[in-house]
C-alpha positions as CSV (number, residue, x, y, z in Angstrom):
1,X,0.0,0.0,0.0
2,X,1.4,3.4,-1.1
3,X,1.4,6.1,1.6
4,X,2.6,9.6,2.3
5,X,4.4,9.8,5.6
6,X,4.3,13.2,7.3
7,X,6.2,14.0,10.6
8,X,5.0,16.8,12.8
9,X,1.6,16.3,11.4
10,X,-0.6,17.3,14.3
11,X,-0.6,21.1,13.6
12,X,0.8,23.8,11.4
13,X,2.6,23.0,8.1
14,X,2.4,19.3,8.8
15,X,-1.3,19.3,9.3
16,X,-1.8,21.5,6.2
17,X,0.2,19.0,4.1
18,X,-2.0,16.2,5.4
19,X,-5.2,18.1,4.5
20,X,-3.9,19.0,1.0
21,X,-2.6,15.6,0.1
22,X,-5.7,13.8,1.5
23,X,-7.8,16.0,-0.8
24,X,-5.6,14.7,-3.6
25,X,-6.3,11.2,-2.5
26,X,-3.0,10.3,-0.8
27,X,-3.3,7.6,1.8
28,X,-1.4,8.9,4.9
29,X,0.7,7.9,7.9
30,X,0.8,10.9,10.3
31,X,3.4,11.1,13.1
32,X,3.6,13.5,16.1
33,X,3.4,13.4,19.8
34,X,-0.2,14.4,20.3
35,X,-2.4,11.4,20.0
36,X,-5.7,13.3,20.4
37,X,-4.8,15.7,17.6
38,X,-3.6,12.9,15.3
39,X,-6.7,10.7,16.0
40,X,-9.1,13.5,15.3
41,X,-7.3,14.6,12.1
42,X,-7.2,11.0,10.8
43,X,-10.9,10.5,11.4
44,X,-11.8,13.8,9.8
45,X,-9.6,13.1,6.7
46,X,-10.9,9.6,6.2
47,X,-14.5,10.7,6.5
48,X,-14.1,13.8,4.2
49,X,-11.9,12.4,1.5
50,X,-12.5,8.6,1.6
51,X,-8.8,7.8,2.0
52,X,-6.9,5.7,4.5
53,X,-5.2,7.6,7.3
54,X,-3.0,6.0,10.0
55,X,-1.1,7.6,12.8
56,X,1.7,6.9,15.1
57,X,2.4,8.7,18.4
58,X,6.2,9.1,18.5
59,X,8.8,11.5,20.0
60,X,11.3,11.8,17.2
61,X,13.9,13.5,19.5
62,X,14.4,10.1,21.1
63,X,17.3,8.0,19.7
64,X,15.9,4.9,18.1
65,X,12.6,6.6,17.1
66,X,13.4,6.3,13.5
67,X,13.8,2.5,13.9
68,X,10.4,2.3,15.6
69,X,8.8,4.2,12.7
70,X,10.5,2.0,10.2
71,X,9.4,-1.2,12.0
72,X,5.8,0.1,11.9
73,X,5.8,0.8,8.2
74,X,7.4,-2.6,7.5
75,X,4.9,-4.4,9.7
76,X,2.0,-3.0,7.7
77,X,3.8,-3.3,4.4
78,X,3.5,0.4,3.8
79,X,5.3,1.7,0.7
80,X,6.4,5.2,1.5
81,X,5.9,7.0,-1.8
82,X,6.2,10.6,-0.3
83,X,8.2,11.4,2.8
84,X,7.6,14.8,4.3
85,X,10.1,15.6,7.1
86,X,8.3,18.5,8.8
87,X,8.9,17.9,12.5
88,X,11.1,20.5,14.1
89,X,11.4,23.3,16.6
90,X,13.5,26.3,17.5
91,X,14.9,28.4,20.3
92,X,15.7,32.1,20.8
93,X,18.1,33.7,23.2
94,X,21.7,34.3,24.2
95,X,23.2,30.9,23.3
96,X,25.4,30.7,26.5
97,X,22.2,31.1,28.6
98,X,20.0,28.6,26.7
99,X,19.3,25.2,28.1
100,X,22.0,22.9,26.7
101,X,19.9,19.7,26.6
102,X,17.1,21.6,24.7
103,X,19.6,22.8,22.1
104,X,20.9,19.2,21.7
105,X,17.3,17.8,21.4
106,X,16.7,20.4,18.7
107,X,19.6,19.1,16.7
108,X,18.3,15.6,17.2
109,X,14.9,16.5,15.8
110,X,15.8,19.0,13.1
111,X,18.8,17.1,11.8
112,X,19.4,13.6,13.2
113,X,15.8,12.4,12.8
114,X,15.4,13.9,9.4
115,X,18.7,12.3,8.1
116,X,17.8,8.9,9.7
117,X,14.3,8.8,8.1
118,X,15.5,10.0,4.8
119,X,18.2,7.3,4.7
120,X,15.7,4.6,5.7
121,X,13.1,5.4,3.1
122,X,15.4,6.4,0.3
123,X,16.7,2.9,-0.2
124,X,13.3,1.4,-1.2
125,X,12.6,4.5,-3.3
126,X,15.7,3.8,-5.3
127,X,14.8,0.2,-5.8
128,X,11.4,1.4,-7.2
129,X,13.0,4.3,-9.0
130,X,10.4,6.7,-7.8
131,X,9.5,8.8,-4.7
132,X,9.4,12.3,-3.4
133,X,11.0,13.7,-0.3
134,X,10.2,17.2,1.1
135,X,12.4,18.4,3.9
136,X,11.0,21.4,5.6
137,X,13.9,23.9,6.1
138,X,13.6,27.6,6.7
139,X,14.4,31.0,5.2
140,X,16.4,31.3,8.5
141,X,18.9,28.9,7.1
142,X,20.3,31.3,4.5
143,X,22.5,33.2,7.0
144,X,23.8,32.9,10.6
145,X,21.3,34.4,13.0
146,X,22.5,35.6,16.4
147,X,20.2,34.7,19.2
148,X,18.7,31.9,17.0
149,X,22.1,30.4,16.4
150,X,21.3,26.7,16.7
151,X,18.0,26.8,14.9
152,X,19.4,28.7,11.9
153,X,22.3,26.4,11.7
154,X,20.1,23.3,11.7
155,X,18.1,24.7,8.9
156,X,21.2,25.6,6.9
157,X,22.1,21.9,7.2
158,X,18.7,20.7,6.1
159,X,18.9,22.9,2.9
160,X,22.4,21.8,2.1
161,X,21.7,18.1,2.8
162,X,18.5,18.2,0.7
163,X,20.1,19.8,-2.3
164,X,23.0,17.4,-2.2
165,X,20.9,14.2,-2.1
166,X,18.6,15.7,-4.7
167,X,21.5,15.6,-7.2
168,X,22.6,12.1,-6.0
169,X,19.2,10.6,-6.6
170,X,18.0,12.4,-9.7
171,X,19.1,9.4,-11.9
172,X,16.8,7.2,-9.9
173,X,13.7,9.2,-10.5
174,X,13.5,10.5,-7.0
175,X,12.7,14.2,-6.3
176,X,14.0,15.9,-3.1
177,X,12.8,19.4,-2.2
178,X,14.1,21.7,0.5
179,X,11.0,23.8,1.4
180,X,12.0,27.1,3.1
181,X,9.2,29.0,4.7
182,X,9.7,32.3,6.4
183,X,7.4,33.7,9.1
184,X,4.2,31.6,9.0
185,X,1.0,31.7,11.0
186,X,1.5,28.6,13.1
187,X,2.1,27.7,16.7
188,X,5.9,27.3,16.0
189,X,6.9,29.8,18.7
190,X,4.5,28.5,21.3
191,X,5.4,24.9,20.6
192,X,9.1,25.9,21.0
193,X,8.4,27.6,24.3
194,X,9.7,31.0,23.2
195,X,8.5,34.5,22.8
196,X,8.4,35.9,19.3
197,X,11.7,37.9,18.9
198,X,10.3,40.1,16.1
199,X,6.6,40.7,15.3
200,X,6.3,40.2,11.5
201,X,3.5,41.8,9.5
202,X,2.2,40.0,6.4
203,X,2.9,36.5,7.6
204,X,2.1,33.7,5.2
205,X,-0.6,31.1,6.0
206,X,0.2,27.4,6.1
207,X,-1.9,27.0,2.9
208,X,0.4,29.6,1.2
209,X,3.4,27.5,2.1
210,X,1.8,24.2,0.9
211,X,0.8,25.8,-2.4
212,X,4.4,26.9,-2.9
213,X,5.6,23.4,-2.1
214,X,3.2,21.7,-4.5
215,X,4.1,24.0,-7.3
216,X,7.8,23.4,-6.7
217,X,7.3,19.7,-6.7
218,X,5.3,19.9,-9.9
219,X,8.1,22.0,-11.5
220,X,10.9,19.7,-10.4
221,X,12.5,22.3,-8.1
222,X,15.1,21.3,-5.5
223,X,14.8,24.3,-3.2
224,X,12.1,26.9,-2.8
225,X,11.5,29.8,-0.5
226,X,7.9,30.5,0.2
227,X,6.7,34.2,0.0
228,X,8.1,37.2,-1.9
229,X,9.4,39.0,1.2
230,X,11.0,35.8,2.4
231,X,12.7,35.3,-1.0
232,X,14.1,38.8,-0.9
233,X,15.3,38.3,2.7
234,X,16.8,34.9,1.8
235,X,18.6,36.4,-1.3
236,X,20.1,39.2,0.8
237,X,21.0,36.9,3.6
238,X,22.6,34.5,1.2
239,X,24.6,37.1,-0.8
240,X,25.5,39.8,1.8
241,X,28.6,39.2,3.8
242,X,27.6,37.2,6.8
243,X,29.2,39.6,9.3
244,X,26.9,42.3,8.0
245,X,23.7,40.2,8.2
246,X,24.7,38.9,11.6
247,X,25.4,42.4,12.8
248,X,22.0,43.7,11.6
249,X,20.1,40.9,13.3
250,X,22.1,41.2,16.5
251,X,21.4,44.9,16.6
252,X,17.7,44.2,16.4
253,X,17.7,41.6,19.1
254,X,20.6,42.4,21.5
255,X,18.7,44.7,23.8
256,X,16.1,42.0,24.3
257,X,18.5,39.2,25.1
258,X,21.6,41.0,26.3
259,X,20.1,44.1,27.8
260,X,23.1,44.6,30.1
261,X,25.4,45.1,27.1
């Protein structure tokens, strides 16, 4: 049975992917930590779109979680045709004062889990010579961001990793996309347990982001930034000397996180 596997699917961009792809008749396996949200979403999507929707409650920050998920898909003989690595979170603050274990768990989720799941499901995709992988990165990954140092660095990794394996796997008929949203109307900051460092006007909706992703997939793109303002910011961040972009961001945030300096 062919399925689309989506991590971080209980809310935000992951939930929006589930809704869009269910409407396009994808059968789904949704993964997140909130059983209530997953159960309700699966029931709704099956009733509305007449598809099959399974869920698995899993904390992907835990080492070995990828093996648990792999075992589940093997047990049910699921053929993961689309893999959407969406699960992730961030932190904001003076790095030296942030909780060390939380920073390491962020790396485990944003990088380690994404790499592990990509590696596990890429093999069968190559055997079939088909498959699509969408790794949700961020416009924050185009430059170092003081006071969001770890988060921005994890997303820089996701984009670089995705573009590299996209080229490796192109001869096998597999498409890999790095999706780079900017500020989006989700519960990202609440879920990450942080205050918004900058209030952004004109935020995109999750549906805007999904539409960008689907057009990019249809067009064979390997990386896409969602939203015009985010594209401009990503271009400037990627082309301006990093000491300048870092200085500008630090100037905006230093008084909040290093008020004594």
